[in-house]
N, CA, C and O atoms as a GROMACS GRO file, in nm:
protein
  600
    1MET      N    1  -1.961  -0.678   1.765
    1MET     CA    2  -1.946  -0.768   1.629
    1MET      C    3  -1.806  -0.732   1.611
    1MET      O    4  -1.749  -0.625   1.634
    2GLY      N    5  -1.745  -0.885   1.548
    2GLY     CA    6  -1.592  -0.901   1.551
    2GLY      C    7  -1.576  -0.901   1.380
    2GLY      O    8  -1.650  -0.882   1.284
    3TYR      N    9  -1.470  -0.926   1.400
    3TYR     CA   10  -1.427  -0.887   1.213
    3TYR      C   11  -1.362  -1.032   1.226
    3TYR      O   12  -1.324  -1.084   1.330
    4ASN      N   13  -1.357  -1.092   1.083
    4ASN     CA   14  -1.272  -1.200   1.017
    4ASN      C   15  -1.133  -1.169   1.016
    4ASN      O   16  -1.087  -1.095   0.928
    5ARG      N   17  -1.051  -1.225   1.116
    5ARG     CA   18  -0.895  -1.201   1.107
    5ARG      C   19  -0.839  -1.236   0.960
    5ARG      O   20  -0.739  -1.184   0.912
    6GLU      N   21  -0.922  -1.335   0.894
    6GLU     CA   22  -0.858  -1.402   0.715
    6GLU      C   23  -0.910  -1.278   0.678
    6GLU      O   24  -0.817  -1.206   0.642
    7VAL      N   25  -1.026  -1.216   0.671
    7VAL     CA   26  -1.021  -1.106   0.570
    7VAL      C   27  -0.966  -1.017   0.574
    7VAL      O   28  -0.932  -0.970   0.465
    8MET      N   29  -0.928  -0.947   0.698
    8MET     CA   30  -0.866  -0.808   0.727
    8MET      C   31  -0.722  -0.853   0.674
    8MET      O   32  -0.672  -0.780   0.590
    9GLU      N   33  -0.656  -0.956   0.711
    9GLU     CA   34  -0.530  -1.004   0.649
    9GLU      C   35  -0.518  -1.001   0.507
    9GLU      O   36  -0.416  -0.958   0.453
   10LYS      N   37  -0.632  -1.051   0.434
   10LYS     CA   38  -0.627  -1.026   0.288
   10LYS      C   39  -0.629  -0.873   0.215
   10LYS      O   40  -0.552  -0.830   0.128
   11ALA      N   41  -0.750  -0.804   0.286
   11ALA     CA   42  -0.760  -0.648   0.270
   11ALA      C   43  -0.599  -0.546   0.310
   11ALA      O   44  -0.554  -0.444   0.257
   12ALA      N   45  -0.553  -0.627   0.416
   12ALA     CA   46  -0.417  -0.545   0.475
   12ALA      C   47  -0.322  -0.559   0.352
   12ALA      O   48  -0.244  -0.466   0.331
   13ILE      N   49  -0.320  -0.672   0.267
   13ILE     CA   50  -0.245  -0.723   0.221
   13ILE      C   51  -0.221  -0.657   0.053
   13ILE      O   52  -0.129  -0.614  -0.017
   14ALA      N   53  -0.373  -0.681   0.043
   14ALA     CA   54  -0.401  -0.570  -0.106
   14ALA      C   55  -0.389  -0.459  -0.097
   14ALA      O   56  -0.386  -0.401  -0.205
   15THR      N   57  -0.373  -0.369   0.033
   15THR     CA   58  -0.366  -0.254   0.064
   15THR      C   59  -0.220  -0.216   0.041
   15THR      O   60  -0.183  -0.111  -0.012
   16CYS      N   61  -0.123  -0.334   0.096
   16CYS     CA   62   0.018  -0.311   0.074
   16CYS      C   63   0.065  -0.320  -0.068
   16CYS      O   64   0.169  -0.267  -0.108
   17ALA      N   65  -0.028  -0.401  -0.154
   17ALA     CA   66   0.001  -0.391  -0.309
   17ALA      C   67   0.002  -0.263  -0.352
   17ALA      O   68   0.092  -0.201  -0.408
   18LEU      N   69  -0.140  -0.220  -0.313
   18LEU     CA   70  -0.145  -0.067  -0.357
   18LEU      C   71  -0.048   0.025  -0.336
   18LEU      O   72  -0.002   0.094  -0.427
   19MET      N   73  -0.009   0.031  -0.205
   19MET     CA   74   0.118   0.114  -0.156
   19MET      C   75   0.235   0.094  -0.214
   19MET      O   76   0.314   0.187  -0.223
   20VAL      N   77   0.270  -0.053  -0.271
   20VAL     CA   78   0.387  -0.050  -0.330
   20VAL      C   79   0.372  -0.020  -0.499
   20VAL      O   80   0.469  -0.024  -0.575
   21GLY      N   81   0.247   0.006  -0.539
   21GLY     CA   82   0.234   0.031  -0.664
   21GLY      C   83   0.235   0.191  -0.689
   21GLY      O   84   0.251   0.253  -0.794
   22GLY      N   85   0.211   0.237  -0.552
   22GLY     CA   86   0.212   0.410  -0.560
   22GLY      C   87   0.363   0.422  -0.557
   22GLY      O   88   0.426   0.473  -0.649
   23MET      N   89   0.436   0.354  -0.411
   23MET     CA   90   0.592   0.368  -0.454
   23MET      C   91   0.658   0.362  -0.549
   23MET      O   92   0.757   0.436  -0.547
   24GLU      N   93   0.639   0.284  -0.660
   24GLU     CA   94   0.678   0.262  -0.767
   24GLU      C   95   0.661   0.401  -0.844
   24GLU      O   96   0.758   0.453  -0.900
   25ARG      N   97   0.528   0.460  -0.846
   25ARG     CA   98   0.478   0.543  -0.932
   25ARG      C   99   0.558   0.675  -0.893
   25ARG      O  100   0.612   0.747  -0.977
   26VAL      N  101   0.561   0.696  -0.769
   26VAL     CA  102   0.644   0.822  -0.705
   26VAL      C  103   0.784   0.792  -0.733
   26VAL      O  104   0.835   0.898  -0.768
   27LEU      N  105   0.861   0.709  -0.735
   27LEU     CA  106   1.016   0.668  -0.761
   27LEU      C  107   1.005   0.702  -0.906
   27LEU      O  108   1.077   0.798  -0.931
   28ASP      N  109   0.951   0.665  -0.991
   28ASP     CA  110   0.947   0.697  -1.111
   28ASP      C  111   0.923   0.855  -1.163
   28ASP      O  112   0.980   0.920  -1.250
   29LEU      N  113   0.834   0.881  -1.087
   29LEU     CA  114   0.806   1.062  -1.118
   29LEU      C  115   0.912   1.138  -1.050
   29LEU      O  116   0.919   1.257  -1.078
   30THR      N  117   1.020   1.075  -0.942
   30THR     CA  118   1.114   1.132  -0.914
   30THR      C  119   1.234   1.138  -0.997
   30THR      O  120   1.292   1.244  -1.022
   31VAL      N  121   1.271   1.027  -1.037
   31VAL     CA  122   1.408   1.018  -1.096
   31VAL      C  123   1.376   1.059  -1.226
   31VAL      O  124   1.476   1.094  -1.289
   32SER      N  125   1.239   1.069  -1.303
   32SER     CA  126   1.203   1.152  -1.431
   32SER      C  127   1.212   1.301  -1.402
   32SER      O  128   1.260   1.372  -1.490
   33TYR      N  129   1.174   1.354  -1.294
   33TYR     CA  130   1.206   1.489  -1.262
   33TYR      C  131   1.361   1.514  -1.227
   33TYR      O  132   1.412   1.624  -1.249
   34ALA      N  133   1.429   1.412  -1.172
   34ALA     CA  134   1.570   1.461  -1.136
   34ALA      C  135   1.646   1.444  -1.268
   34ALA      O  136   1.755   1.497  -1.289
   35LYS      N  137   1.583   1.367  -1.354
   35LYS     CA  138   1.661   1.376  -1.503
   35LYS      C  139   1.647   1.507  -1.571
   35LYS      O  140   1.744   1.567  -1.619
   36ASP      N  141   1.502   1.559  -1.574
   36ASP     CA  142   1.488   1.700  -1.608
   36ASP      C  143   1.487   1.831  -1.580
   36ASP      O  144   1.451   1.924  -1.652
   37ARG      N  145   1.538   1.833  -1.442
   37ARG     CA  146   1.557   1.950  -1.377
   37ARG      C  147   1.689   2.000  -1.361
   37ARG      O  148   1.765   1.939  -1.286
   38ASN      N  149   1.734   2.118  -1.431
   38ASN     CA  150   1.853   2.169  -1.407
   38ASN      C  151   1.886   2.280  -1.299
   38ASN      O  152   1.808   2.366  -1.260
   39ALA      N  153   2.006   2.262  -1.262
   39ALA     CA  154   2.023   2.343  -1.143
   39ALA      C  155   2.190   2.340  -1.148
   39ALA      O  156   2.248   2.232  -1.152
   40PHE      N  157   2.274   2.486  -1.147
   40PHE     CA  158   2.384   2.489  -1.163
   40PHE      C  159   2.413   2.434  -1.296
   40PHE      O  160   2.512   2.361  -1.302
   41GLY      N  161   2.350   2.454  -1.401
   41GLY     CA  162   2.402   2.415  -1.526
   41GLY      C  163   2.404   2.218  -1.534
   41GLY      O  164   2.466   2.173  -1.630
   42HIS      N  165   2.349   2.129  -1.450
   42HIS     CA  166   2.347   2.013  -1.443
   42HIS      C  167   2.209   1.977  -1.443
   42HIS      O  168   2.121   2.059  -1.415
   43PRO      N  169   2.186   1.860  -1.472
   43PRO     CA  170   2.041   1.776  -1.432
   43PRO      C  171   2.061   1.773  -1.274
   43PRO      O  172   2.176   1.742  -1.242
   44ILE      N  173   1.975   1.797  -1.171
   44ILE     CA  174   1.969   1.745  -1.052
   44ILE      C  175   1.994   1.618  -0.985
   44ILE      O  176   2.022   1.593  -0.868
   45GLY      N  177   1.978   1.540  -1.089
   45GLY     CA  178   2.028   1.340  -1.065
   45GLY      C  179   2.154   1.339  -1.093
   45GLY      O  180   2.210   1.229  -1.088
   46ALA      N  181   2.227   1.450  -1.127
   46ALA     CA  182   2.348   1.448  -1.114
   46ALA      C  183   2.450   1.444  -0.980
   46ALA      O  184   2.566   1.402  -0.972
   47PHE      N  185   2.382   1.491  -0.898
   47PHE     CA  186   2.411   1.577  -0.769
   47PHE      C  187   2.421   1.392  -0.692
   47PHE      O  188   2.335   1.310  -0.723
   48GLN      N  189   2.489   1.370  -0.635
   48GLN     CA  190   2.531   1.266  -0.538
   48GLN      C  191   2.434   1.259  -0.390
   48GLN      O  192   2.424   1.158  -0.321
   49ALA      N  193   2.391   1.348  -0.370
   49ALA     CA  194   2.255   1.386  -0.249
   49ALA      C  195   2.153   1.322  -0.307
   49ALA      O  196   2.098   1.232  -0.243
   50ILE      N  197   2.107   1.356  -0.439
   50ILE     CA  198   1.975   1.322  -0.505
   50ILE      C  199   1.981   1.141  -0.563
   50ILE      O  200   1.883   1.068  -0.572
   51GLN      N  201   2.104   1.110  -0.590
   51GLN     CA  202   2.145   0.988  -0.622
   51GLN      C  203   2.102   0.882  -0.504
   51GLN      O  204   2.044   0.774  -0.506
   52HIS      N  205   2.147   0.946  -0.420
   52HIS     CA  206   2.166   0.846  -0.267
   52HIS      C  207   2.007   0.864  -0.205
   52HIS      O  208   1.968   0.786  -0.119
   53ARG      N  209   1.939   0.948  -0.244
   53ARG     CA  210   1.798   0.958  -0.180
   53ARG      C  211   1.722   0.879  -0.270
   53ARG      O  212   1.627   0.824  -0.213
   54CYS      N  213   1.736   0.843  -0.451
   54CYS     CA  214   1.674   0.742  -0.522
   54CYS      C  215   1.702   0.616  -0.497
   54CYS      O  216   1.624   0.522  -0.486
   55ALA      N  217   1.808   0.619  -0.490
   55ALA     CA  218   1.852   0.492  -0.404
   55ALA      C  219   1.799   0.410  -0.300
   55ALA      O  220   1.782   0.288  -0.295
   56ASP      N  221   1.775   0.511  -0.209
   56ASP     CA  222   1.707   0.478  -0.083
   56ASP      C  223   1.532   0.456  -0.118
   56ASP      O  224   1.456   0.368  -0.078
   57MET      N  225   1.510   0.553  -0.192
   57MET     CA  226   1.369   0.515  -0.216
   57MET      C  227   1.338   0.391  -0.289
   57MET      O  228   1.226   0.339  -0.281
   58LEU      N  229   1.442   0.339  -0.366
   58LEU     CA  230   1.431   0.249  -0.464
   58LEU      C  231   1.454   0.098  -0.326
   58LEU      O  232   1.374   0.006  -0.309
   59MET      N  233   1.570   0.119  -0.258
   59MET     CA  234   1.525   0.017  -0.162
   59MET      C  235   1.417  -0.021  -0.080
   59MET      O  236   1.385  -0.134  -0.044
   60ALA      N  237   1.358   0.102  -0.051
   60ALA     CA  238   1.234   0.075   0.036
   60ALA      C  239   1.130   0.017  -0.055
   60ALA      O  240   1.064  -0.069   0.002
   61LEU      N  241   1.097   0.040  -0.180
   61LEU     CA  242   1.008   0.007  -0.265
   61LEU      C  243   1.044  -0.148  -0.260
   61LEU      O  244   0.969  -0.233  -0.211
   62GLU      N  245   1.175  -0.176  -0.321
   62GLU     CA  246   1.202  -0.353  -0.344
   62GLU      C  247   1.179  -0.404  -0.206
   62GLU      O  248   1.100  -0.498  -0.216
   63THR      N  249   1.215  -0.383  -0.078
   63THR     CA  250   1.207  -0.434   0.054
   63THR      C  251   1.034  -0.472   0.036
   63THR      O  252   0.978  -0.581   0.039
   64SER      N  253   0.986  -0.351   0.020
   64SER     CA  254   0.834  -0.357   0.067
   64SER      C  255   0.756  -0.435  -0.039
   64SER      O  256   0.656  -0.496  -0.002
   65ARG      N  257   0.796  -0.440  -0.176
   65ARG     CA  258   0.782  -0.570  -0.250
   65ARG      C  259   0.765  -0.678  -0.233
   65ARG      O  260   0.662  -0.736  -0.268
   66PHE      N  261   0.893  -0.751  -0.157
   66PHE     CA  262   0.923  -0.851  -0.132
   66PHE      C  263   0.846  -0.903  -0.023
   66PHE      O  264   0.796  -1.016  -0.034
   67SER      N  265   0.827  -0.826   0.094
   67SER     CA  266   0.764  -0.877   0.200
   67SER      C  267   0.613  -0.863   0.186
   67SER      O  268   0.535  -0.927   0.256
   68THR      N  269   0.571  -0.767   0.078
   68THR     CA  270   0.385  -0.800   0.004
   68THR      C  271   0.411  -0.925  -0.068
   68THR      O  272   0.328  -1.014  -0.049
   69TYR      N  273   0.500  -0.949  -0.140
   69TYR     CA  274   0.462  -1.078  -0.218
   69TYR      C  275   0.473  -1.189  -0.125
   69TYR      O  276   0.393  -1.283  -0.132
   70GLN      N  277   0.568  -1.186  -0.034
   70GLN     CA  278   0.562  -1.322   0.058
   70GLN      C  279   0.444  -1.350   0.135
   70GLN      O  280   0.401  -1.463   0.160
   71ALA      N  281   0.398  -1.249   0.168
   71ALA     CA  282   0.284  -1.259   0.289
   71ALA      C  283   0.175  -1.294   0.157
   71ALA      O  284   0.111  -1.398   0.170
   72ALA      N  285   0.159  -1.239   0.075
   72ALA     CA  286   0.046  -1.276  -0.039
   72ALA      C  287   0.052  -1.441  -0.067
   72ALA      O  288  -0.044  -1.511  -0.034
   73TRP      N  289   0.134  -1.480  -0.111
   73TRP     CA  290   0.211  -1.581  -0.133
   73TRP      C  291   0.157  -1.695  -0.050
   73TRP      O  292   0.101  -1.796  -0.092
   74LYS      N  293   0.181  -1.665   0.069
   74LYS     CA  294   0.148  -1.743   0.179
   74LYS      C  295  -0.004  -1.762   0.203
   74LYS      O  296  -0.048  -1.870   0.241
   75ILE      N  297  -0.086  -1.648   0.178
   75ILE     CA  298  -0.218  -1.640   0.178
   75ILE      C  299  -0.260  -1.696   0.085
   75ILE      O  300  -0.352  -1.771   0.120
   76SER      N  301  -0.229  -1.701  -0.070
   76SER     CA  302  -0.258  -1.771  -0.148
   76SER      C  303  -0.269  -1.906  -0.168
   76SER      O  304  -0.342  -1.973  -0.240
   77GLN      N  305  -0.154  -1.940  -0.064
   77GLN     CA  306  -0.131  -2.148  -0.034
   77GLN      C  307  -0.201  -2.156   0.031
   77GLN      O  308  -0.184  -2.270   0.073
   78GLY      N  309  -0.317  -2.098   0.104
   78GLY     CA  310  -0.349  -2.126   0.226
   78GLY      C  311  -0.277  -2.138   0.385
   78GLY      O  312  -0.322  -2.176   0.493
   79ILE      N  313  -0.175  -2.096   0.351
   79ILE     CA  314  -0.063  -2.109   0.482
   79ILE      C  315  -0.106  -1.979   0.592
   79ILE      O  316  -0.113  -1.860   0.562
   80PRO      N  317  -0.127  -2.034   0.711
   80PRO     CA  318  -0.113  -1.921   0.796
   80PRO      C  319  -0.001  -1.786   0.754
   80PRO      O  320   0.106  -1.809   0.698
   81ALA      N  321  -0.035  -1.678   0.783
   81ALA     CA  322   0.052  -1.545   0.741
   81ALA      C  323   0.022  -1.453   0.831
   81ALA      O  324   0.034  -1.338   0.788
   82SER      N  325  -0.010  -1.463   0.936
   82SER     CA  326  -0.076  -1.330   1.046
   82SER      C  327   0.054  -1.269   1.067
   82SER      O  328   0.051  -1.146   1.074
   83LYS      N  329   0.209  -1.344   1.084
   83LYS     CA  330   0.318  -1.271   1.120
   83LYS      C  331   0.309  -1.193   0.976
   83LYS      O  332   0.255  -1.084   0.966
   84GLU      N  333   0.375  -1.269   0.854
   84GLU     CA  334   0.374  -1.202   0.759
   84GLU      C  335   0.318  -1.096   0.710
   84GLU      O  336   0.382  -0.997   0.674
   85VAL      N  337   0.193  -1.106   0.704
   85VAL     CA  338   0.095  -0.956   0.675
   85VAL      C  339   0.145  -0.869   0.805
   85VAL      O  340   0.180  -0.755   0.775
   86ALA      N  341   0.155  -0.899   0.931
   86ALA     CA  342   0.172  -0.785   1.000
   86ALA      C  343   0.293  -0.715   0.989
   86ALA      O  344   0.292  -0.593   1.007
   87ILE      N  345   0.429  -0.789   0.954
   87ILE     CA  346   0.557  -0.744   0.916
   87ILE      C  347   0.522  -0.679   0.786
   87ILE      O  348   0.560  -0.563   0.798
   88ALA      N  349   0.468  -0.694   0.671
   88ALA     CA  350   0.420  -0.631   0.555
   88ALA      C  351   0.381  -0.509   0.584
   88ALA      O  352   0.450  -0.413   0.551
   89LYS      N  353   0.269  -0.496   0.646
   89LYS     CA  354   0.179  -0.396   0.668
   89LYS      C  355   0.268  -0.290   0.737
   89LYS      O  356   0.296  -0.179   0.691
   90TYR      N  357   0.307  -0.344   0.857
   90TYR     CA  358   0.434  -0.260   0.929
   90TYR      C  359   0.528  -0.179   0.818
   90TYR      O  360   0.517  -0.058   0.794
   91TRP      N  361   0.613  -0.258   0.762
   91TRP     CA  362   0.693  -0.222   0.700
   91TRP      C  363   0.668  -0.115   0.559
   91TRP      O  364   0.730  -0.015   0.522
   92VAL      N  365   0.548  -0.188   0.501
   92VAL     CA  366   0.501  -0.079   0.397
   92VAL      C  367   0.462   0.048   0.416
   92VAL      O  368   0.487   0.140   0.337
   93ASN      N  369   0.385   0.061   0.544
   93ASN     CA  370   0.325   0.184   0.590
   93ASN      C  371   0.437   0.287   0.593
   93ASN      O  372   0.424   0.398   0.542
   94GLN      N  373   0.575   0.237   0.672
   94GLN     CA  374   0.668   0.319   0.732
   94GLN      C  375   0.774   0.343   0.599
   94GLN      O  376   0.854   0.437   0.596
   95ALA      N  377   0.761   0.250   0.501
   95ALA     CA  378   0.847   0.273   0.359
   95ALA      C  379   0.794   0.377   0.290
   95ALA      O  380   0.863   0.470   0.248
   96TYR      N  381   0.658   0.365   0.273
   96TYR     CA  382   0.575   0.463   0.192
   96TYR      C  383   0.589   0.590   0.204
   96TYR      O  384   0.613   0.660   0.105
   97ASN      N  385   0.574   0.646   0.343
   97ASN     CA  386   0.600   0.738   0.410
   97ASN      C  387   0.735   0.817   0.382
   97ASN      O  388   0.751   0.936   0.355
   98ARG      N  389   0.823   0.719   0.395
   98ARG     CA  390   0.960   0.754   0.363
   98ARG      C  391   0.985   0.797   0.236
   98ARG      O  392   1.037   0.905   0.210
   99VAL      N  393   0.955   0.727   0.168
   99VAL     CA  394   0.936   0.726  -0.054
   99VAL      C  395   0.903   0.884  -0.024
   99VAL      O  396   0.972   0.983  -0.048
  100VAL      N  397   0.769   0.876   0.039
  100VAL     CA  398   0.701   1.004  -0.026
  100VAL      C  399   0.794   1.144   0.021
  100VAL      O  400   0.834   1.238  -0.048
  101PHE      N  401   0.809   1.121   0.153
  101PHE     CA  402   0.909   1.244   0.193
  101PHE      C  403   1.012   1.261   0.113
  101PHE      O  404   1.028   1.380   0.084
  102SER      N  405   1.107   1.171   0.055
  102SER     CA  406   1.215   1.185  -0.013
  102SER      C  407   1.168   1.242  -0.141
  102SER      O  408   1.238   1.319  -0.206
  103ALA      N  409   1.067   1.210  -0.172
  103ALA     CA  410   1.027   1.262  -0.320
  103ALA      C  411   0.996   1.411  -0.319
  103ALA      O  412   1.024   1.497  -0.403
  104HIS      N  413   0.935   1.419  -0.209
  104HIS     CA  414   0.887   1.605  -0.179
  104HIS      C  415   1.050   1.646  -0.190
  104HIS      O  416   1.088   1.703  -0.292
  105GLN      N  417   1.138   1.618  -0.090
  105GLN     CA  418   1.258   1.683  -0.130
  105GLN      C  419   1.363   1.735  -0.215
  105GLN      O  420   1.438   1.833  -0.218
  106VAL      N  421   1.329   1.582  -0.318
  106VAL     CA  422   1.374   1.595  -0.442
  106VAL      C  423   1.282   1.737  -0.516
  106VAL      O  424   1.342   1.834  -0.563
  107HIS      N  425   1.174   1.729  -0.515
  107HIS     CA  426   1.058   1.775  -0.629
  107HIS      C  427   1.058   1.929  -0.561
  107HIS      O  428   1.002   2.018  -0.623
  108GLY      N  429   1.120   1.957  -0.434
  108GLY     CA  430   1.108   2.075  -0.383
  108GLY      C  431   0.935   2.097  -0.365
  108GLY      O  432   0.847   2.018  -0.330
  109GLY      N  433   0.932   2.242  -0.408
  109GLY     CA  434   0.792   2.309  -0.394
  109GLY      C  435   0.680   2.294  -0.483
  109GLY      O  436   0.565   2.335  -0.467
  110ILE      N  437   0.739   2.220  -0.596
  110ILE     CA  438   0.654   2.198  -0.704
  110ILE      C  439   0.557   2.097  -0.674
  110ILE      O  440   0.440   2.101  -0.712
  111GLY      N  441   0.626   1.972  -0.580
  111GLY     CA  442   0.547   1.859  -0.539
  111GLY      C  443   0.438   1.867  -0.444
  111GLY      O  444   0.352   1.779  -0.433
  112PHE      N  445   0.442   1.989  -0.367
  112PHE     CA  446   0.349   2.065  -0.308
  112PHE      C  447   0.201   2.141  -0.371
  112PHE      O  448   0.105   2.182  -0.306
  113THR      N  449   0.218   2.142  -0.490
  113THR     CA  450   0.125   2.231  -0.530
  113THR      C  451   0.024   2.131  -0.610
  113THR      O  452   0.061   2.018  -0.641
  114GLU      N  453  -0.116   2.182  -0.644
  114GLU     CA  454  -0.188   2.126  -0.725
  114GLU      C  455  -0.151   2.091  -0.896
  114GLU      O  456  -0.210   2.018  -0.975
  115ASP      N  457  -0.054   2.156  -0.909
  115ASP     CA  458  -0.037   2.141  -1.072
  115ASP      C  459   0.049   2.027  -1.082
  115ASP      O  460   0.068   1.988  -1.196
  116HIS      N  461   0.109   1.959  -0.982
  116HIS     CA  462   0.194   1.814  -0.978
  116HIS      C  463   0.094   1.712  -0.929
  116HIS      O  464  -0.012   1.741  -0.874
  117VAL      N  465   0.136   1.597  -0.951
  117VAL     CA  466   0.062   1.479  -0.916
  117VAL      C  467   0.109   1.424  -0.783
  117VAL      O  468   0.040   1.336  -0.733
  118LEU      N  469   0.225   1.467  -0.714
  118LEU     CA  470   0.308   1.399  -0.588
  118LEU      C  471   0.194   1.427  -0.470
  118LEU      O  472   0.150   1.343  -0.391
  119HIS      N  473   0.162   1.558  -0.477
  119HIS     CA  474   0.060   1.571  -0.351
  119HIS      C  475  -0.064   1.466  -0.314
  119HIS      O  476  -0.122   1.456  -0.206
  120TRP      N  477  -0.087   1.392  -0.434
  120TRP     CA  478  -0.198   1.305  -0.422
  120TRP      C  479  -0.139   1.160  -0.420
  120TRP      O  480  -0.214   1.062  -0.419
  121TYR      N  481  -0.032   1.151  -0.420
  121TYR     CA  482   0.031   1.032  -0.355
  121TYR      C  483   0.053   1.026  -0.200
  121TYR      O  484   0.037   0.930  -0.125
  122THR      N  485   0.096   1.162  -0.168
  122THR     CA  486   0.129   1.156  -0.037
  122THR      C  487  -0.011   1.164   0.053
  122THR      O  488  -0.019   1.146   0.175
  123LYS      N  489  -0.106   1.192  -0.027
  123LYS     CA  490  -0.253   1.180   0.053
  123LYS      C  491  -0.280   1.031   0.042
  123LYS      O  492  -0.300   0.969   0.146
  124ARG      N  493  -0.282   0.970  -0.074
  124ARG     CA  494  -0.267   0.834  -0.079
  124ARG      C  495  -0.209   0.746   0.069
  124ARG      O  496  -0.262   0.672   0.152
  125ALA      N  497  -0.087   0.797   0.049
  125ALA     CA  498   0.037   0.742   0.156
  125ALA      C  499  -0.041   0.724   0.294
  125ALA      O  500  -0.062   0.613   0.345
  126ARG      N  501  -0.085   0.852   0.351
  126ARG     CA  502  -0.149   0.872   0.491
  126ARG      C  503  -0.263   0.773   0.474
  126ARG      O  504  -0.264   0.677   0.550
  127ALA      N  505  -0.340   0.782   0.400
  127ALA     CA  506  -0.458   0.689   0.398
  127ALA      C  507  -0.462   0.550   0.408
  127ALA      O  508  -0.523   0.471   0.481
  128GLN      N  509  -0.366   0.539   0.298
  128GLN     CA  510  -0.368   0.378   0.305
  128GLN      C  511  -0.296   0.328   0.436
  128GLN      O  512  -0.332   0.229   0.500
  129GLY      N  513  -0.204   0.400   0.462
  129GLY     CA  514  -0.135   0.371   0.584
  129GLY      C  515  -0.246   0.328   0.714
  129GLY      O  516  -0.246   0.220   0.773
  130PHE      N  517  -0.328   0.431   0.737
  130PHE     CA  518  -0.437   0.374   0.839
  130PHE      C  519  -0.542   0.254   0.787
  130PHE      O  520  -0.608   0.204   0.879
  131SER      N  521  -0.566   0.204   0.657
  131SER     CA  522  -0.660   0.146   0.645
  131SER      C  523  -0.586  -0.020   0.685
  131SER      O  524  -0.481  -0.079   0.660
  132TYR      N  525  -0.707  -0.044   0.757
  132TYR     CA  526  -0.646  -0.243   0.804
  132TYR      C  527  -0.560  -0.232   0.903
  132TYR      O  528  -0.491  -0.331   0.927
  133GLY      N  529  -0.542  -0.118   0.978
  133GLY     CA  530  -0.406  -0.120   1.067
  133GLY      C  531  -0.321  -0.050   1.024
  133GLY      O  532  -0.275  -0.067   0.911
  134ASP      N  533  -0.271   0.076   1.132
  134ASP     CA  534  -0.171   0.117   1.102
  134ASP      C  535  -0.024   0.050   1.139
  134ASP      O  536  -0.012  -0.071   1.152
  135ALA      N  537   0.082   0.139   1.155
  135ALA     CA  538   0.210   0.063   1.144
  135ALA      C  539   0.230   0.024   1.311
  135ALA      O  540   0.308  -0.062   1.352
  136ASN      N  541   0.146   0.103   1.392
  136ASN     CA  542   0.185   0.061   1.536
  136ASN      C  543   0.064  -0.046   1.592
  136ASN      O  544   0.090  -0.119   1.687
  137TYR      N  545  -0.050  -0.049   1.536
  137TYR     CA  546  -0.154  -0.187   1.503
  137TYR      C  547  -0.050  -0.302   1.479
  137TYR      O  548  -0.017  -0.381   1.567
  138HIS      N  549  -0.001  -0.303   1.349
  138HIS     CA  550   0.066  -0.410   1.305
  138HIS      C  551   0.210  -0.469   1.386
  138HIS      O  552   0.247  -0.586   1.390
  139LEU      N  553   0.270  -0.360   1.442
  139LEU     CA  554   0.379  -0.386   1.538
  139LEU      C  555   0.328  -0.451   1.683
  139LEU      O  556   0.387  -0.546   1.734
  140GLY      N  557   0.238  -0.402   1.730
  140GLY     CA  558   0.170  -0.476   1.832
  140GLY      C  559   0.111  -0.591   1.820
  140GLY      O  560   0.107  -0.662   1.921
  141HIS      N  561   0.061  -0.632   1.717
  141HIS     CA  562   0.012  -0.747   1.674
  141HIS      C  563   0.166  -0.865   1.669
  141HIS      O  564   0.177  -0.978   1.716
  142LEU      N  565   0.245  -0.798   1.609
  142LEU     CA  566   0.360  -0.892   1.597
  142LEU      C  567   0.429  -0.938   1.750
  142LEU      O  568   0.481  -1.045   1.781
  143VAL      N  569   0.408  -0.815   1.832
  143VAL     CA  570   0.436  -0.831   1.963
  143VAL      C  571   0.362  -0.977   2.023
  143VAL      O  572   0.420  -1.074   2.071
  144GLU      N  573   0.231  -0.960   2.004
  144GLU     CA  574   0.142  -1.064   2.061
  144GLU      C  575   0.186  -1.206   1.959
  144GLU      O  576   0.174  -1.320   2.003
  145ILE      N  577   0.220  -1.186   1.869
  145ILE     CA  578   0.278  -1.302   1.790
  145ILE      C  579   0.385  -1.364   1.847
  145ILE      O  580   0.391  -1.486   1.850
  146SER      N  581   0.473  -1.293   1.893
  146SER     CA  582   0.599  -1.357   1.959
  146SER      C  583   0.612  -1.405   2.098
  146SER      O  584   0.702  -1.476   2.143
  147ARG      N  585   0.478  -1.345   2.179
  147ARG     CA  586   0.480  -1.366   2.294
  147ARG      C  587   0.389  -1.530   2.318
  147ARG      O  588   0.393  -1.616   2.405
  148GLN      N  589   0.312  -1.513   2.193
  148GLN     CA  590   0.245  -1.654   2.187
  148GLN      C  591   0.334  -1.793   2.162
  148GLN      O  592   0.326  -1.907   2.207
  149SER      N  593   0.416  -1.731   2.074
  149SER     CA  594   0.540  -1.848   2.031
  149SER      C  595   0.639  -1.874   2.146
  149SER      O  596   0.732  -1.953   2.138
  150ASN      N  597   0.614  -1.810   2.239
  150ASN     CA  598   0.711  -1.862   2.379
  150ASN      C  599   0.683  -1.904   2.463
  150ASN      O  600   0.766  -1.932   2.549
   0.00000   0.00000   0.00000
């Protein structure tokens, strides 16, 4: 029994949208924590290393949002979007994992405890990353697309 490529692409982009929302929430939690948590007499958000991590998280979020919107727009217009879907799912999978990793670095040990919600986003990033094709699957699909166009 096969599957319908169009349905899988729509499901993959819907998953990307969920992941973008998760990344946005993780960034919000991290920035809020960095403003509130003090170390050495200052909020940790005042330290340049934390600011760089948060900036990298924001860039991962915004590029993920853009690639997801681009693919979703093409699908909504009835334009073939296999390439855009594969790019978005590949990118968003990678970006969500980077964002969660950085959030754990900023939060330290509290992010791994059941008392904090960050662990839930880490689990969701892993599960959603495998839904409708992981990063390697979509990278392979991009290779197939590029071979067909040559």
